[in-house]
C-alpha positions in Angstrom: 27.2 -25.9 -14.8 30.0 -23.3 -15.1 31.7 -21.8 -12.1 30.1 -18.4 -13.1 26.6 -19.9 -13.3 27.1 -21.7 -10.0 28.2 -18.4 -8.4 25.1 -16.7 -9.7 22.9 -19.5 -8.5 24.5 -19.3 -5.0 24.1 -15.6 -5.0 20.4 -15.9 -5.8 19.8 -18.3 -3.0 21.8 -16.3 -0.5 19.8 -13.2 -1.4 16.4 -14.6 -0.6 17.7 -16.3 2.5 18.9 -12.9 3.6 15.5 -11.4 3.0 13.7 -14.2 4.9 16.1 -13.7 7.9 16.2 -9.9 7.7 19.9 -10.2 7.5 21.7 -7.5 5.6 25.1 -9.0 6.2 25.5 -10.7 2.7 24.0 -7.8 0.8 27.0 -5.5 0.3 29.0 -8.4 -1.0 26.3 -9.4 -3.4 26.1 -5.8 -4.5 29.9 -5.7 -5.1 29.6 -8.8 -7.3 26.9 -7.1 -9.4 24.0 -9.1 -8.3 20.7 -7.8 -9.6 18.6 -6.7 -6.6 15.5 -6.6 -8.9 15.5 -10.3 -9.4 12.1 -11.8 -8.3 11.9 -14.9 -6.3 10.5 -18.1 -7.8 6.9 -16.9 -7.0 7.6 -13.7 -8.9 7.7 -11.6 -5.7 10.0 -8.5 -6.2 12.6 -8.4 -3.5 11.4 -5.2 -1.9 7.8 -6.4 -1.9 8.9 -9.7 -0.4 11.0 -7.9 2.3 8.0 -5.8 3.4 5.6 -8.8 3.3 8.0 -10.6 5.6 8.6 -7.5 7.8 12.3 -7.7 7.1 12.7 -4.0 7.8 16.5 -3.9 7.7 16.7 -5.5 4.3 14.0 -3.2 3.0 15.9 -0.2 4.2 19.1 -1.5 2.5 17.3 -2.1 -0.7 15.8 1.4 -0.8 19.4 2.6 -0.8 20.2 0.8 -4.0 19.9 3.4 -6.9 18.9 0.9 -9.5 16.1 -0.7 -7.4 12.7 -0.7 -9.2 10.6 0.6 -6.4 7.3 0.1 -8.4 7.8 -3.5 -9.2 4.6 -5.5 -8.6 3.9 -9.0 -7.6 1.4 -11.3 -9.4 -1.4 -9.8 -7.3 -0.6 -6.3 -8.5 0.9 -5.2 -5.2 3.8 -2.8 -5.0 6.0 -1.9 -2.1 4.2 1.3 -1.3 0.9 -0.6 -1.0 2.3 -3.1 1.5 4.2 -0.4 3.5 0.9 1.5 3.8 -1.2 -1.4 5.0 1.5 -2.4 7.5 1.6 1.2 8.9 5.2 1.8 8.1 5.3 5.6 8.0 9.0 6.1 7.6 9.1 3.5 4.9 6.2 5.2 3.1 8.2 8.4 3.3 11.3 6.8 1.8 9.3 5.3 -1.0 7.7 8.6 -1.8 11.1 10.2 -1.8 12.1 7.6 -4.4 9.1 8.7 -6.5 7.1 5.5 -5.9 3.8 5.4 -7.9 0.9 6.8 -5.8 -1.8 6.3 -8.4 -2.2 3.2 -10.5 -5.1 1.2 -12.1 -6.9 -1.1 -9.8 -6.1 -1.4 -6.1 -4.0 1.6 -5.0 -1.8 2.5 -2.1 -4.6 4.6 -0.7 -7.0 1.6 -0.6 -4.3 -0.2 1.4 -3.5 2.7 3.7 -7.1 3.3 4.8 -7.4 -0.4 5.7 -4.6 -0.3 8.2 -6.0 -0.7 11.7 -3.2 1.0 13.7 -2.7 4.6 14.7 -0.4 5.3 11.8 -3.2 5.1 9.2 -4.1 8.7 9.2 -0.5 9.9 8.8 0.0 7.6 5.9 -3.3 8.7 4.2 -2.2 12.3 4.6 1.2 11.5 3.0 -0.4 9.9 0.1 -2.9 12.7 -0.4 -0.1 15.2 -0.3 1.2 13.4 -3.3 -2.1 13.7 -5.1 -3.5 10.2 -4.4 -6.9 10.0 -6.2 -9.3 9.9 -3.3 -12.1 8.1 -5.2 -9.9 5.5 -6.9 -11.9 2.5 -8.0 -10.6 -1.0 -7.5 -11.3 -3.6 -10.2 -14.8 -4.1 -8.7 -15.4 -0.4 -8.2 -14.6 -0.3 -4.5 -13.3 3.1 -3.3 -10.9 3.9 -0.4 -13.9 5.3 1.6 -15.7 2.0 1.3 -12.6 0.1 2.5 -12.1 2.6 5.4 -15.8 2.2 6.3 -15.5 -1.5 6.7 -11.9 -2.1 7.9 -10.3 1.2 8.9 -10.2 3.8 11.7 -13.1 6.2 12.3 -10.6 9.2 12.0 -9.5 8.0 8.6 -13.2 7.8 7.4 -13.6 11.4 8.7 -10.4 12.5 7.0 -11.5 11.1 3.7 -14.9 12.8 3.9 -13.3 16.1 4.8 -11.0 15.8 1.9 -13.9 15.3 -0.5 -14.4 11.5 -0.9 -17.8 10.9 -2.5 -20.0 8.8 -0.1 -22.6 8.3 -2.8 -20.4 6.1 -5.1 -21.3 2.4 -5.5 -19.2 -0.5 -6.5 -20.1 -3.3 -9.0 -22.3 -5.0 -6.3 -24.3 -1.8 -5.9 -22.9 -1.1 -2.4 -21.9 2.3 -1.1 -19.8 3.2 1.9 -22.7 3.1 4.3 -23.4 -0.5 3.2 -19.8 -1.4 3.9 -20.0 0.1 7.4 -23.3 -1.7 8.0 -21.8 -5.0 6.9 -19.1 -4.5 9.5 -21.6 -3.5 12.2 -20.1 0.0 12.7 -23.0 2.3 13.6 -20.7 5.3 14.4 -19.2 5.2 10.9 -22.7 4.7 9.4 -23.8 7.9 11.1 -20.6 9.8 10.1 -21.1 9.0 6.5 -24.8 9.7 6.6 -24.1 13.1 8.1 -21.7 13.8 5.3 -24.4 12.8 2.8 -27.0 15.1 4.5 -24.5 18.0 4.5 -24.1 17.7 0.7 -27.8 17.8 0.0 -29.1 21.2 -1.4 -30.8 23.3 1.3 -34.4 24.2 0.7 -35.3 27.8 -0.1 -38.4 29.6 1.1 
């Protein structure tokens, strides 16, 4: 192996060790040597996606400052950095990704599906940020599951209410024939069942005398 190839191999290993350890120390030197910060790891995880998965926030912050970084790169599961930042409740990181024009709408699972599934208090703020960027509120996953369905089973009650207020359709069904109320029932969440049922009732035409 040539000395150049050895240096590149060493840089590659140093880069992913730095991500794992959330250590930005080696990164400026790698950048000065022209290392490609878009290089995926052996499992094809893009560096920014990997940093967020491992909660290496300092490295993620550094990478977002690299102009050539591909912020929408996806892993083999179709996840991008915005999706993972959303489900981890990282409001500031979501804001930075949106400032970098990260993709809000995409086929299949979307950042909104992930945001509504976050169980912490940051969920509503992230959902609002995504909707301000025109996130499609009734986006369908590969099996037809919508963000409202995900929120009904996994998310916060205030997020369910926000989606309903913003026009999410509670009558939609996924490929298994389940609607949002069914998701809430599966999770034994009677308060959310009632909230969605009330939204359904409010949308029914009023009788006329």
